[in-house]
C-alpha positions as CSV (number, residue, x, y, z in Angstrom):
1,X,106.7,67.5,84.9
2,X,103.9,64.8,84.8
3,X,104.1,61.5,86.6
4,X,102.2,59.6,83.8
5,X,102.3,59.3,80.0
6,X,99.0,60.4,78.5
7,X,97.5,58.8,75.4
8,X,94.6,60.5,73.5
9,X,93.1,59.0,70.4
10,X,90.2,59.6,68.0
11,X,89.0,59.0,64.5
12,X,87.8,61.1,61.6
13,X,84.9,58.7,60.9
14,X,82.7,56.6,63.1
15,X,84.5,53.4,64.0
16,X,82.2,50.4,64.6
17,X,79.6,51.6,67.0
18,X,81.7,54.5,68.3
19,X,80.2,57.9,67.2
20,X,83.1,60.3,66.4
21,X,81.2,62.9,64.4
22,X,80.4,64.7,67.7
23,X,84.1,65.0,68.5
24,X,84.6,62.0,70.8
25,X,88.1,61.5,72.1
26,X,89.5,58.7,74.3
27,X,92.2,59.4,76.9
28,X,94.1,57.1,79.2
29,X,97.2,57.5,81.4
30,X,99.9,54.9,82.1
31,X,102.8,54.6,84.4
32,X,105.7,53.7,82.1
33,X,109.0,54.8,80.7
34,X,110.3,55.3,77.2
35,X,113.3,53.1,76.6
36,X,116.1,53.7,74.1
37,X,115.1,54.3,70.5
38,X,115.9,51.7,67.8
39,X,116.0,51.6,64.0
40,X,114.3,49.4,61.6
41,X,115.1,49.1,57.9
42,X,113.0,47.8,55.1
43,X,114.5,47.0,51.7
44,X,112.9,45.8,48.4
45,X,114.5,45.2,45.0
46,X,115.7,42.4,42.8
47,X,118.9,40.7,41.6
48,X,120.4,41.7,38.3
49,X,121.8,39.2,35.8
50,X,125.1,39.0,37.7
51,X,123.4,38.1,41.0
52,X,123.9,41.5,42.5
53,X,120.9,42.8,44.6
54,X,119.7,46.2,43.3
55,X,117.5,47.9,45.8
56,X,114.5,49.8,44.4
57,X,113.0,50.9,47.7
58,X,114.6,51.4,51.1
59,X,113.1,52.8,54.3
60,X,114.8,53.6,57.5
61,X,112.5,54.2,60.5
62,X,113.3,55.3,64.0
63,X,111.0,53.6,66.6
64,X,110.5,53.8,70.3
65,X,109.3,51.5,73.2
66,X,107.4,52.1,76.3
67,X,107.5,49.6,79.1
68,X,104.6,49.8,81.6
69,X,104.0,48.7,85.2
70,X,101.2,46.2,85.7
71,X,98.1,47.3,83.7
72,X,94.6,45.9,84.2
73,X,93.0,44.0,81.2
74,X,90.4,46.6,80.5
75,X,93.1,49.2,79.9
76,X,94.9,46.7,77.5
77,X,91.6,46.5,75.6
78,X,91.7,50.3,75.2
79,X,95.3,50.1,74.1
80,X,94.5,47.5,71.5
81,X,91.6,49.5,70.2
82,X,93.8,52.7,70.0
83,X,95.8,51.1,67.2
84,X,92.7,51.2,64.9
85,X,92.4,55.0,65.1
86,X,93.4,57.8,62.7
87,X,94.9,60.0,65.3
88,X,97.0,59.0,68.3
89,X,98.7,61.6,70.5
90,X,101.2,60.9,73.2
91,X,101.9,63.5,75.9
92,X,105.3,62.8,77.5
93,X,106.1,63.3,81.1
94,X,107.8,66.6,80.1
95,X,104.5,67.9,78.6
96,X,105.7,67.5,75.0
97,X,102.9,66.3,72.7
98,X,103.6,64.1,69.6
99,X,101.5,62.3,67.1
100,X,102.5,58.6,67.1
101,X,102.1,56.0,64.3
102,X,102.4,52.3,63.7
103,X,101.6,51.4,67.3
104,X,102.1,47.8,68.5
105,X,101.0,46.5,71.8
106,X,102.6,43.4,73.4
107,X,101.2,42.3,76.8
108,X,103.0,39.8,79.1
109,X,100.0,38.4,81.0
110,X,100.1,37.8,84.7
111,X,97.2,36.4,86.8
112,X,97.5,38.1,90.2
113,X,95.0,38.8,93.0
114,X,92.3,37.0,91.0
115,X,92.7,39.5,88.1
116,X,94.4,39.4,84.7
117,X,97.0,42.1,84.4
118,X,100.0,42.6,82.1
119,X,103.3,44.3,81.8
120,X,102.9,46.0,78.4
121,X,105.5,47.0,75.8
122,X,104.2,49.7,73.4
123,X,106.2,50.2,70.3
124,X,105.6,53.2,68.0
125,X,107.2,55.7,65.7
126,X,106.8,59.5,65.3
127,X,107.1,59.7,61.5
128,X,110.9,60.0,61.6
129,X,111.7,58.1,58.5
130,X,113.8,58.3,55.4
131,X,112.6,56.7,52.2
132,X,114.8,56.1,49.2
133,X,113.2,54.9,45.9
134,X,114.5,54.4,42.4
135,X,113.4,57.9,41.5
136,X,114.9,61.2,42.4
137,X,112.6,62.9,44.8
138,X,113.8,66.5,45.3
139,X,112.0,68.7,47.9
140,X,109.5,71.2,46.6
141,X,109.7,74.9,47.7
142,X,106.6,74.3,49.9
143,X,108.2,71.4,51.7
144,X,111.4,73.3,52.3
145,X,109.5,76.3,53.7
146,X,107.5,74.1,56.0
147,X,110.6,72.3,57.2
148,X,112.6,75.4,57.8
149,X,109.8,77.3,59.6
150,X,110.8,75.9,63.0
151,X,114.0,74.1,62.5
152,X,117.6,74.4,63.4
153,X,120.3,73.7,60.9
154,X,123.7,72.6,62.1
155,X,126.7,73.0,59.8
156,X,130.3,72.3,60.5
157,X,133.7,72.9,58.9
158,X,137.2,72.1,60.2
159,X,137.1,74.7,63.0
160,X,133.5,75.8,63.7
161,X,130.2,74.2,64.4
162,X,127.3,76.6,63.7
163,X,123.6,76.3,64.6
164,X,121.1,78.5,62.8
165,X,117.5,78.7,64.0
166,X,114.8,79.8,61.6
């Protein structure tokens, strides 16, 4: 069990004046806790002749928040730059490592002890989304095999709940 959350980020290509072709990675640690997850929904479509909205695209996304203790301004600079990178990994206090996406950083600035610091809210998702479009998108055999390689399926009937690991 770790005391801090660990962020590691890098890019496939050079970013500005940062040379990534040599395998450069940035890492920082923060003292913070992940709060309850929340869901966001995005919907697009149009009204038909009767005034009924017909959705052509819908996306449900599960997102997470981290609230930090006071963080110095130079670390907030690193967090803001992290959002621009191709790869961002979060290592949880349990040791679990996940790729995170769509990172937002919201500092609440405080001037304390002649320094600018902030309580930071980091919002992100871990690619847990469901997208529904106007077309039927059935899974391919390759997608099913990849999904079932390390998954557990839970099925239920009136009397039994069964979990099958693959």
